[in-house]
C-alpha positions as CSV (number, residue, x, y, z in Angstrom):
1,M,-7.9,-43.5,28.6
2,S,-8.9,-44.5,25.0
3,A,-6.4,-47.5,25.2
4,G,-8.1,-48.5,28.5
5,V,-11.5,-48.5,26.9
6,C,-10.2,-50.5,24.0
7,R,-8.7,-53.1,26.2
8,K,-11.7,-53.4,28.1
9,R,-13.7,-53.8,24.9
10,V,-11.3,-56.4,23.7
11,G,-11.5,-58.4,26.9
12,F,-15.3,-58.1,26.8
13,E,-15.2,-59.5,23.2
14,E,-12.9,-62.3,24.2
15,I,-15.1,-63.4,27.1
16,F,-18.7,-63.0,25.7
17,G,-17.9,-62.9,21.9
18,S,-17.9,-60.1,19.5
19,S,-21.2,-58.7,18.4
20,S,-21.8,-57.4,14.8
21,P,-21.4,-53.6,14.3
22,T,-24.9,-53.3,13.1
23,S,-26.3,-54.7,16.3
24,A,-23.9,-52.6,18.3
25,K,-25.0,-49.4,16.6
26,R,-28.7,-50.4,16.9
27,S,-28.3,-51.0,20.5
28,R,-26.5,-47.6,21.0
29,C,-28.9,-45.7,19.2
30,S,-31.8,-47.4,21.1
31,S,-30.1,-46.7,24.3
32,Y,-29.8,-43.0,23.5
33,G,-33.3,-42.7,22.5
34,S,-34.7,-44.7,25.6
35,P,-36.2,-42.6,28.2
36,I,-34.5,-42.2,31.6
37,R,-35.7,-44.6,34.3
38,S,-36.8,-42.8,37.4
39,G,-36.4,-43.9,40.9
40,S,-35.6,-47.5,40.9
41,E,-32.2,-47.5,39.2
42,E,-29.3,-45.3,40.2
43,P,-28.0,-42.6,37.8
44,F,-24.6,-44.3,37.4
45,S,-26.2,-47.6,36.2
46,I,-28.5,-45.7,33.9
47,L,-25.5,-43.8,32.3
48,L,-23.6,-47.1,32.0
49,Q,-26.6,-48.6,30.1
50,M,-26.8,-45.4,27.9
51,F,-23.0,-45.3,27.2
52,P,-21.6,-48.8,27.2
53,D,-18.7,-47.9,25.2
54,L,-17.2,-45.5,27.8
55,D,-15.0,-46.3,30.8
56,P,-17.1,-46.7,34.0
57,E,-14.5,-44.5,35.9
58,L,-15.1,-41.7,33.3
59,V,-18.8,-42.0,33.6
60,K,-18.6,-41.9,37.5
61,S,-16.2,-38.8,37.4
62,V,-18.5,-37.0,34.8
63,L,-21.5,-37.6,37.1
64,R,-19.6,-36.5,40.2
65,N,-18.4,-33.4,38.5
66,H,-22.1,-32.5,37.5
67,D,-23.3,-33.1,41.2
68,N,-25.2,-36.3,40.2
69,K,-27.2,-34.4,37.8
70,I,-28.0,-37.0,35.1
71,E,-29.2,-34.5,32.4
72,D,-25.9,-32.5,32.5
73,A,-23.9,-35.7,32.8
74,I,-25.7,-37.2,29.7
75,E,-24.9,-34.0,27.7
76,S,-21.2,-34.3,28.5
77,L,-21.0,-37.9,28.0
78,H,-22.7,-37.4,24.8
79,A,-20.1,-34.9,23.6
80,L,-17.3,-37.4,24.7
81,S,-18.9,-40.4,22.9
82,F,-19.1,-38.4,19.7
83,G,-15.6,-37.3,19.9
84,D,-12.7,-37.4,17.4
85,V,-13.1,-40.4,15.0
86,N,-9.5,-40.4,14.3
87,Q,-8.6,-40.6,18.1
88,R,-10.9,-43.5,18.4
89,N,-9.4,-45.4,15.4
90,K,-6.0,-44.6,16.8
91,S,-6.9,-46.0,20.2
92,E,-8.5,-49.0,18.7
93,E,-5.4,-49.7,16.8
94,H,-3.4,-49.5,20.0
95,G,-5.8,-51.9,21.7
96,N,-5.6,-54.3,18.8
97,C,-1.9,-54.2,18.8
98,A,-2.0,-55.0,22.6
99,S,-4.5,-57.8,22.2
100,V,-3.0,-59.7,19.1
101,P,0.0,-61.8,20.2
102,G,3.0,-61.8,18.1
103,E,2.5,-58.2,16.8
104,S,5.7,-56.2,17.4
105,T,5.7,-53.1,19.4
106,A,7.7,-51.1,16.8
107,A,5.2,-52.0,14.2
108,C,2.4,-50.5,16.4
109,S,4.4,-47.5,17.2
110,Q,5.1,-47.0,13.6
111,M,1.4,-47.3,12.7
112,S,0.5,-44.8,15.5
113,E,3.2,-42.3,14.2
114,E,1.9,-42.6,10.7
115,S,-1.7,-41.9,11.9
116,L,-0.5,-39.0,13.9
117,G,1.3,-37.6,11.0
118,D,-1.8,-38.0,8.7
119,E,-3.8,-36.3,11.4
120,K,-1.3,-33.3,11.5
121,T,-1.2,-33.1,7.8
122,T,-5.2,-33.1,7.6
123,F,-5.2,-30.3,10.3
124,V,-2.5,-28.2,8.7
125,G,-4.0,-28.6,5.3
126,E,-7.3,-26.8,6.4
127,N,-7.8,-23.4,4.8
128,V,-9.0,-21.2,7.6
129,T,-9.0,-17.5,7.0
130,D,-11.8,-16.0,8.9
131,G,-11.7,-15.3,12.6
132,S,-15.1,-17.1,13.2
133,N,-13.7,-20.1,11.5
134,W,-10.7,-20.4,13.7
135,V,-13.2,-20.1,16.7
136,D,-15.4,-22.9,15.4
137,L,-12.2,-24.9,14.6
138,F,-10.8,-24.4,18.3
139,V,-14.2,-25.4,19.7
140,H,-14.5,-28.5,17.6
141,E,-11.0,-29.6,18.4
142,M,-11.5,-29.0,22.1
143,M,-14.7,-31.0,22.1
144,N,-13.1,-33.9,20.2
145,A,-10.2,-34.0,22.8
146,T,-10.2,-37.2,24.8
147,D,-8.1,-36.1,27.7
148,L,-6.1,-33.1,28.8
149,D,-2.8,-34.1,27.0
150,D,-4.8,-34.5,23.8
151,A,-6.5,-31.0,24.3
152,R,-3.1,-29.5,24.9
153,G,-1.7,-31.1,21.7
154,R,-4.9,-29.9,19.7
155,A,-4.3,-26.3,21.1
156,A,-0.8,-26.3,20.4
157,R,-1.4,-27.4,16.6
158,I,-4.2,-24.8,16.3
159,L,-2.0,-22.1,17.7
160,E,0.9,-23.1,15.4
161,A,-1.4,-23.1,12.4
162,F,-2.9,-19.7,13.5
163,E,0.7,-18.3,13.7
164,K,1.6,-19.7,10.3
165,S,-1.6,-18.2,8.9
166,L,-0.8,-14.7,10.5
167,T,2.8,-14.9,9.2
168,A,1.6,-15.7,5.7
169,N,-1.1,-13.0,5.7
170,S,1.3,-10.4,7.1
171,K,4.0,-11.5,4.5
172,A,1.5,-11.3,1.7
173,S,0.2,-7.8,3.0
174,K,3.8,-6.6,3.3
175,E,4.7,-7.8,-0.3
176,L,1.6,-6.0,-1.6
177,E,2.4,-2.9,0.1
178,H,6.1,-3.0,-1.0
179,T,4.8,-3.6,-4.5
180,S,2.6,-0.6,-4.4
181,L,5.1,1.5,-2.8
182,K,7.7,0.5,-5.5
183,E,5.1,1.4,-8.2
184,H,4.4,4.7,-6.5
185,L,8.2,5.4,-6.3
186,Q,8.7,4.6,-9.9
187,S,5.8,6.9,-10.9
188,L,7.3,9.6,-8.7
189,L,10.7,9.1,-10.4
190,N,9.1,9.4,-13.8
191,D,7.3,12.6,-12.8
192,N,10.6,13.9,-11.4
193,Q,12.3,13.3,-14.8
194,I,9.6,15.0,-16.7
195,L,9.7,18.0,-14.3
196,K,13.4,18.2,-14.6
197,R,13.2,18.2,-18.5
198,A,10.5,21.0,-18.2
199,V,12.6,22.9,-15.9
200,A,15.6,22.6,-18.2
201,I,13.5,23.7,-21.2
202,Q,12.1,26.6,-19.3
203,H,15.6,27.6,-18.1
204,E,16.9,27.6,-21.7
205,R,13.9,29.7,-22.9
206,H,14.6,32.1,-20.1
207,L,18.2,32.5,-21.1
208,E,17.2,33.0,-24.6
209,Q,14.8,35.6,-23.6
210,E,17.4,37.5,-21.4
211,E,19.9,37.4,-24.3
212,K,17.2,38.9,-26.8
213,S,16.3,41.5,-24.2
214,R,20.1,42.5,-23.8
215,E,20.3,42.6,-27.7
216,V,17.3,44.9,-27.8
217,Q,18.6,47.2,-25.2
218,H,22.0,47.4,-27.0
219,L,20.2,48.1,-30.4
220,K,18.2,50.8,-28.7
221,L,21.4,52.4,-27.3
222,V,23.0,52.2,-30.8
223,L,20.0,53.5,-32.4
224,S,19.9,56.6,-30.0
225,Q,23.6,57.1,-30.7
226,Y,23.0,57.2,-34.4
227,Q,20.0,59.5,-34.1
228,E,22.2,61.8,-32.2
229,Q,24.9,61.5,-34.8
230,I,22.4,62.2,-37.5
231,R,21.1,65.3,-35.7
232,N,24.7,66.5,-35.4
233,L,25.4,65.9,-39.0
234,E,22.3,67.7,-40.1
235,V,23.4,70.7,-38.0
236,I,26.7,70.7,-39.4
237,N,25.3,70.4,-43.0
238,C,22.9,73.3,-42.2
239,L,25.8,75.5,-41.1
240,H,27.9,74.6,-44.2
241,L,25.0,75.4,-46.5
242,Y,24.4,78.6,-44.5
243,S,28.1,79.6,-44.9
244,S,28.3,78.8,-48.5
245,F,25.1,80.5,-49.2
246,F,25.7,83.8,-47.5
247,S,29.4,84.0,-48.4
248,G,28.2,84.3,-52.0
249,L,25.3,86.5,-51.1
250,F,27.7,89.1,-49.4
251,K,29.6,89.6,-52.5
252,V,26.5,90.3,-54.5
253,Y,24.4,92.2,-52.1
254,K,26.0,94.7,-49.7
255,E,22.8,96.0,-48.2
256,R,21.8,94.9,-44.8
257,C,18.1,94.9,-45.4
258,I,18.3,92.6,-48.3
259,I,20.6,90.3,-46.2
260,N,18.1,90.3,-43.3
261,I,15.1,89.5,-45.6
262,T,17.0,86.7,-47.5
263,M,18.3,85.5,-44.0
264,N,14.8,85.3,-42.5
265,S,13.4,83.5,-45.5
266,F,16.3,81.1,-45.5
267,F,16.0,80.4,-41.8
268,A,12.2,79.8,-42.2
269,L,13.0,77.5,-45.1
270,I,15.6,75.3,-43.5
271,L,14.6,75.6,-39.8
272,P,10.8,75.3,-39.1
273,N,11.7,75.3,-35.4
274,V,11.5,78.9,-33.9
275,S,14.1,78.4,-31.3
276,G,16.6,77.3,-34.0
277,Q,15.8,80.3,-36.0
278,R,16.5,82.5,-33.1
279,I,20.0,81.0,-32.4
280,L,20.9,81.2,-36.0
281,R,19.7,84.8,-36.2
282,K,21.8,85.8,-33.2
283,A,24.8,84.0,-34.8
284,F,24.3,85.6,-38.1
285,K,24.0,89.1,-36.4
286,F,27.2,88.5,-34.5
287,Y,28.7,87.5,-37.7
288,L,27.5,90.7,-39.5
289,D,28.7,92.9,-36.7
290,S,32.1,91.4,-36.7
291,P,35.0,93.5,-38.1
292,C,35.9,90.9,-40.5
293,V,32.6,91.6,-42.5
294,S,33.1,94.8,-44.4
C-alpha cells in the first residue's frame, strides 16, 4: 500500500514537478487546520483535499467503513497519516528504487533488508519492564501499522520481545531464589556442624559424669565395707582387752562381788551403749558359771 502511494507520488512529481518540502508541509498543515466545507462538496473530495498524500482507495474505504461519517474518517486518516516514520521512509525508498532507472533490484532489496534489520534492532533494544509500558508499546505499534501484514509482523515482534523479557525475568528470579536457597542451606549446614559439636561435647560430659557417679558409688561401698571392718575390729579388740583384763583379775580377786563391781565399771567405761553392756554381762556371767572357772 505504501509502495503504491510512493509510486503515485513519484508519477505526480514527474508530471507536475516536485514541490519543496516546506511548501508541502505548509499546505498539509493548512489543510488540517482548514474547516470542513459543508453541503456543496462531497466528503470524499474533502478528505482528499485534507489528506493528499494518502491513497484515494484507502480514503474511500475508510470513509465507507465509517458509514460516510466524515469526523470519524478524519480521525482514522489522521492516525494513518501520522503513522510509523520508518515505514514511510522504507516505502519511499522502494518507490525511489522503482522510479530510478538503472538501479538494481538486489541493491534495493538489500537496502530494505538493512532498514528492516535496523527497525528490529531498535525495537528489541527498547527496555520495557512495566506492564503498562508493554500496553502502550503495543498500542503505538498497532497505530503505526500500515496494513494487516505490517500489524501482524509488529505483533509478532512485540510478543517475541515480551517472551524474551519474561524469560529473562524468570531466569533472574530463579537465579536469585537459587542463590538465597544456597545461602540458607549453607547457614543450615553451619548450624548443623555447631549442633553436632555441641552434642558431642555434651555426650562426653555425660559420660564423664556417669563415670564419676560410678566411682562415687564404688567408693561409698568400699567405705561401708571399711566401716564394717572397723566395727568388727573394735569388737574383737574389746573382747581381747576384756579377756586379758579379767584373766589377771581372777587370779587376784576370787570374790564374785568384787568381780561384778569391776566388771560393771569396766563395761561402763569401754561400752557406753546399754545394749552392748547387757550382751557382755550375759557373756561374762556365762563365763563365770562355766565349770572351767574355779
